[in-house]
SETI-297366 format. One record per residue (C-alpha): residue number from 1; residue in one letter; x, y, z. Coordinates in Angstrom, 1 decimal, decimal comma. Each point is the difference from the previous one (the first is absolute). Layout:
% residues N
+--------+------+--------+--------+--------+
| lumvex | vodo |     xx |     yy |     zz |
+--------+------+--------+--------+--------+
|    NUM |    A |      X |      Y |      Z |
...
+--------+------+--------+--------+--------+
This chain:
% residues 176
+--------+------+--------+--------+--------+
| lumvex | vodo |     xx |     yy |     zz |
+--------+------+--------+--------+--------+
|      1 |    M |  -23,5 |    7,2 |   -2,2 |
|      2 |    K |   -0,4 |   -3,0 |   -1,6 |
|      3 |    M |    2,8 |   -1,1 |   -2,2 |
|      4 |    E |    1,1 |   -3,7 |   -1,6 |
|      5 |    T |    3,5 |   -1,3 |   -1,2 |
|      6 |    T |    1,0 |   -3,6 |   -0,7 |
|      7 |    F |    3,1 |   -1,7 |    0,8 |
|      8 |    G |    1,8 |   -3,3 |   -1,1 |
|      9 |    A |    2,2 |   -1,6 |    2,7 |
|     10 |    G |   -0,5 |   -3,7 |   -0,3 |
|     11 |    C |   -3,0 |   -1,9 |    1,2 |
|     12 |    F |   -2,7 |    2,0 |    0,1 |
|     13 |    W |   -1,1 |   -1,5 |    3,4 |
|     14 |    C |    3,0 |    1,2 |    1,5 |
|     15 |    I |   -0,9 |    3,9 |   -1,4 |
|     16 |    E |   -3,5 |   -0,5 |    1,0 |
|     17 |    A |    0,6 |   -1,4 |    3,6 |
|     18 |    C |    2,9 |    2,6 |    0,4 |
|     19 |    F |   -2,4 |    3,2 |   -1,2 |
|     20 |    K |   -3,3 |   -0,9 |    1,4 |
|     21 |    D |    0,9 |    0,9 |    3,6 |
|     22 |    V |    1,8 |    3,1 |   -0,7 |
|     23 |    D |   -1,8 |    3,2 |    1,6 |
|     24 |    G |   -1,4 |    2,1 |   -3,0 |
|     25 |    I |   -0,8 |   -2,8 |   -2,1 |
|     26 |    I |   -3,4 |   -0,8 |   -1,4 |
|     27 |    K |    0,3 |   -3,0 |   -1,8 |
|     28 |    V |    2,5 |   -2,3 |   -1,7 |
|     29 |    Y |   -0,7 |   -2,1 |   -3,4 |
|     30 |    P |    1,9 |   -2,6 |   -1,1 |
|     31 |    G |    0,2 |   -0,3 |   -3,6 |
|     32 |    Y |    1,9 |    0,0 |   -3,1 |
|     33 |    A |    1,6 |    3,0 |   -2,1 |
|     34 |    G |    2,5 |    0,5 |   -2,7 |
|     35 |    G |   -0,3 |   -3,0 |   -2,4 |
|     36 |    K |   -0,2 |   -0,5 |   -3,6 |
|     37 |    K |   -3,1 |   -2,0 |   -0,1 |
|     38 |    S |   -3,8 |    1,8 |    0,6 |
|     39 |    T |   -1,2 |   -2,1 |    2,2 |
|     40 |    A |    2,0 |   -1,8 |    3,1 |
|     41 |    N |   -0,9 |   -2,6 |    2,3 |
|     42 |    Y |    2,2 |   -2,0 |    2,7 |
|     43 |    K |    1,0 |   -2,9 |   -2,0 |
|     44 |    D |    0,9 |    1,8 |   -2,6 |
|     45 |    V |    2,0 |    2,5 |    1,7 |
|     46 |    C |    1,3 |   -2,5 |    1,8 |
|     47 |    S |    1,8 |   -1,5 |   -3,3 |
|     48 |    G |    1,3 |    3,2 |   -0,6 |
|     49 |    A |   -1,0 |   -0,3 |   -3,2 |
|     50 |    T |   -2,3 |    3,2 |    0,1 |
|     51 |    K |    3,2 |    2,2 |    1,4 |
|     52 |    H |   -2,9 |    1,6 |    2,6 |
|     53 |    A |    1,3 |    0,4 |    3,6 |
|     54 |    E |   -1,6 |   -0,6 |    2,9 |
|     55 |    V |   -0,8 |    3,6 |    1,5 |
|     56 |    A |   -1,8 |    1,5 |    2,9 |
|     57 |    R |   -2,4 |    2,8 |   -0,6 |
|     58 |    I |    0,1 |    2,4 |    2,9 |
|     59 |    E |   -2,7 |    2,5 |    0,7 |
|     60 |    F |    1,2 |    2,2 |    2,8 |
|     61 |    D |   -1,0 |    3,7 |    1,7 |
|     62 |    S |    2,8 |    2,3 |   -1,0 |
|     63 |    E |   -0,8 |    2,1 |    3,3 |
|     64 |    I |    1,1 |   -2,8 |    2,1 |
|     65 |    I |    2,6 |   -2,0 |   -1,8 |
|     66 |    S |    2,2 |    1,6 |   -2,8 |
|     67 |    F |    0,9 |   -1,8 |   -2,9 |
|     68 |    E |    3,8 |    0,6 |    0,8 |
|     69 |    K |   -0,9 |   -2,0 |    3,1 |
|     70 |    L |   -1,4 |   -2,9 |   -2,1 |
|     71 |    L |    3,1 |    0,3 |   -2,7 |
|     72 |    E |    1,9 |   -0,4 |    3,9 |
|     73 |    L |   -2,1 |   -3,0 |    0,4 |
|     74 |    F |   -0,2 |   -1,6 |   -3,2 |
|     75 |    W |    4,6 |   -0,1 |   -0,3 |
|     76 |    F |   -0,4 |   -1,6 |    3,5 |
|     77 |    I |   -2,2 |   -2,9 |   -0,7 |
|     78 |    H |    2,3 |   -1,4 |   -2,6 |
|     79 |    D |    3,4 |   -0,3 |   -2,3 |
|     80 |    P |   -0,5 |    2,7 |   -2,4 |
|     81 |    T |    3,8 |   -1,1 |   -1,0 |
|     82 |    T |   -1,6 |   -3,4 |   -1,3 |
|     83 |    L |   -1,1 |    0,2 |   -3,9 |
|     84 |    N |   -3,1 |   -2,4 |   -0,9 |
|     85 |    R |    0,5 |   -1,9 |    4,0 |
|     86 |    Q |   -0,6 |    0,2 |    3,3 |
|     87 |    G |    1,0 |   -2,6 |    2,1 |
|     88 |    N |   -1,3 |   -3,2 |   -1,5 |
|     89 |    D |   -2,1 |    1,7 |   -2,2 |
|     90 |    I |    0,9 |    0,4 |   -3,2 |
|     91 |    G |   -1,1 |    1,0 |   -2,9 |
|     92 |    P |   -0,9 |    3,7 |   -1,8 |
|     93 |    Q |   -3,1 |   -0,3 |    2,2 |
|     94 |    Y |    2,1 |    0,5 |    3,4 |
|     95 |    R |    1,5 |    2,9 |   -1,7 |
|     96 |    S |    0,7 |    3,9 |    2,0 |
|     97 |    V |   -2,2 |    2,5 |   -1,2 |
|     98 |    V |   -1,7 |    3,2 |    0,6 |
|     99 |    F |   -2,9 |    0,6 |   -2,0 |
|    100 |    Y |   -0,8 |    3,8 |    0,6 |
|    101 |    H |   -3,2 |    1,2 |   -0,8 |
|    102 |    T |    1,0 |    4,0 |    0,3 |
|    103 |    E |    3,0 |    1,6 |   -1,3 |
|    104 |    E |    1,1 |    1,3 |    3,3 |
|    105 |    Q |   -0,1 |   -3,9 |    0,9 |
|    106 |    R |    2,4 |   -0,7 |   -2,6 |
|    107 |    K |    2,1 |    2,9 |    0,9 |
|    108 |    L |    0,3 |   -1,3 |    3,5 |
|    109 |    A |    0,3 |   -3,4 |   -0,9 |
|    110 |    E |    3,0 |    1,0 |   -2,1 |
|    111 |    F |    1,7 |    2,4 |    2,5 |
|    112 |    Y |   -0,4 |   -2,2 |    2,8 |
|    113 |    K |    1,6 |   -3,2 |   -2,4 |
|    114 |    E |    3,4 |    1,8 |   -0,8 |
|    115 |    K |    0,1 |    1,7 |    4,0 |
|    116 |    L |   -0,1 |   -3,9 |    0,9 |
|    117 |    N |    2,7 |   -1,1 |   -2,8 |
|    118 |    N |    1,9 |    3,4 |    0,6 |
|    119 |    S |   -0,1 |   -1,3 |    4,0 |
|    120 |    K |    1,4 |   -3,6 |   -0,4 |
|    121 |    V |   -2,9 |   -1,1 |    1,5 |
|    122 |    W |    0,3 |   -3,3 |   -1,5 |
|    123 |    D |    3,5 |   -1,7 |   -1,6 |
|    124 |    Y |   -1,6 |    0,0 |   -3,4 |
|    125 |    P |   -1,9 |    2,4 |   -2,0 |
|    126 |    I |   -3,8 |    0,2 |    0,4 |
|    127 |    V |   -1,7 |   -1,6 |   -3,1 |
|    128 |    T |   -3,8 |    1,3 |    0,9 |
|    129 |    E |   -2,1 |    0,7 |   -2,8 |
|    130 |    I |   -2,0 |    3,4 |    0,0 |
|    131 |    S |   -2,4 |    0,6 |   -2,5 |
|    132 |    P |   -3,2 |    1,4 |   -0,8 |
|    133 |    L |   -3,3 |   -2,3 |    1,2 |
|    134 |    P |   -1,0 |   -2,0 |   -2,6 |
|    135 |    E |   -3,2 |   -2,0 |    0,3 |
|    136 |    F |   -0,8 |   -1,7 |    3,3 |
|    137 |    Y |   -1,6 |   -3,4 |    0,7 |
|    138 |    P |   -1,2 |   -1,1 |    3,0 |
|    139 |    A |    0,9 |   -3,3 |    1,2 |
|    140 |    E |   -2,0 |   -2,6 |    0,4 |
|    141 |    E |   -1,9 |    0,2 |    3,5 |
|    142 |    Y |    1,5 |   -3,1 |    1,8 |
|    143 |    H |    3,6 |    2,8 |   -0,3 |
|    144 |    K |   -1,6 |    2,4 |    2,4 |
|    145 |    N |    1,0 |    0,2 |    3,4 |
|    146 |    Y |    2,2 |   -3,3 |   -0,5 |
|    147 |    L |    2,0 |    0,0 |    3,2 |
|    148 |    E |   -2,8 |    0,8 |    2,2 |
|    149 |    L |   -2,5 |   -2,8 |   -1,8 |
|    150 |    N |    2,7 |   -2,6 |   -0,5 |
|    151 |    P |    2,4 |    0,6 |    3,2 |
|    152 |    D |    1,1 |   -3,9 |   -0,1 |
|    153 |    N |    0,8 |    0,0 |   -3,8 |
|    154 |    P |    3,6 |   -0,9 |   -0,2 |
|    155 |    Y |    1,0 |    2,9 |   -2,1 |
|    156 |    C |   -1,2 |    2,2 |    2,7 |
|    157 |    R |    1,8 |   -1,5 |    2,3 |
|    158 |    A |    3,1 |   -0,2 |   -1,1 |
|    159 |    M |   -0,1 |    3,2 |   -2,0 |
|    160 |    V |   -3,0 |    2,4 |    0,3 |
|    161 |    R |   -0,1 |    0,2 |    3,9 |
|    162 |    P |    3,3 |    0,4 |    0,7 |
|    163 |    K |    0,5 |    3,1 |   -2,3 |
|    164 |    V |   -3,6 |    1,5 |    1,1 |
|    165 |    D |    1,7 |   -0,6 |    3,4 |
|    166 |    K |    3,0 |    1,8 |   -0,4 |
|    167 |    F |   -1,8 |    3,0 |   -1,7 |
|    168 |    R |   -2,6 |    0,5 |    2,7 |
|    169 |    K |    2,9 |    0,0 |    2,4 |
|    170 |    A |    1,9 |    2,5 |   -2,0 |
|    171 |    F |   -3,0 |    2,2 |   -0,9 |
|    172 |    A |   -2,0 |   -0,4 |    3,9 |
|    173 |    D |   -0,7 |    3,5 |   -0,1 |
|    174 |    L |   -1,7 |    0,1 |   -3,2 |
|    175 |    M |   -2,8 |   -2,7 |    0,4 |
|    176 |    K |   -3,3 |    0,1 |    0,9 |
+--------+------+--------+--------+--------+
């Protein structure tokens, strides 16, 4: 059954590159959500003024991969204990957020967040926002498949590629 969810975990280039080759993922759309303005574009979002997060909207087949498994992958690919920051990327656009599409997704996200906090997986509490999906604004065309199309970009070489390689190694059994 086709379902959707939306995650923010820092730069959307990383989220898209990690999730797009997971078995059961139909499509990953980089974009923006959760801001104060009624439109969003890369320049304005990067300024921090709109308060939108860089996110990836993920279409998945729930008969192949569960939402619970997607949450596991989500929490693996970033540090959910840093507020408005992932590595050198700083600002509200890089916040950790689950924008749920259903009440069941909300319950599961909150359950697993609490479970991870209680098990002390990280040294600090998880600050991941869990909110209903507001308006989603697709990213500009040049952001789609960014790593694949820009492998020599310095940011991709230094940040995206190592994260994707680590992700694919850890979850090799889930790759297409």
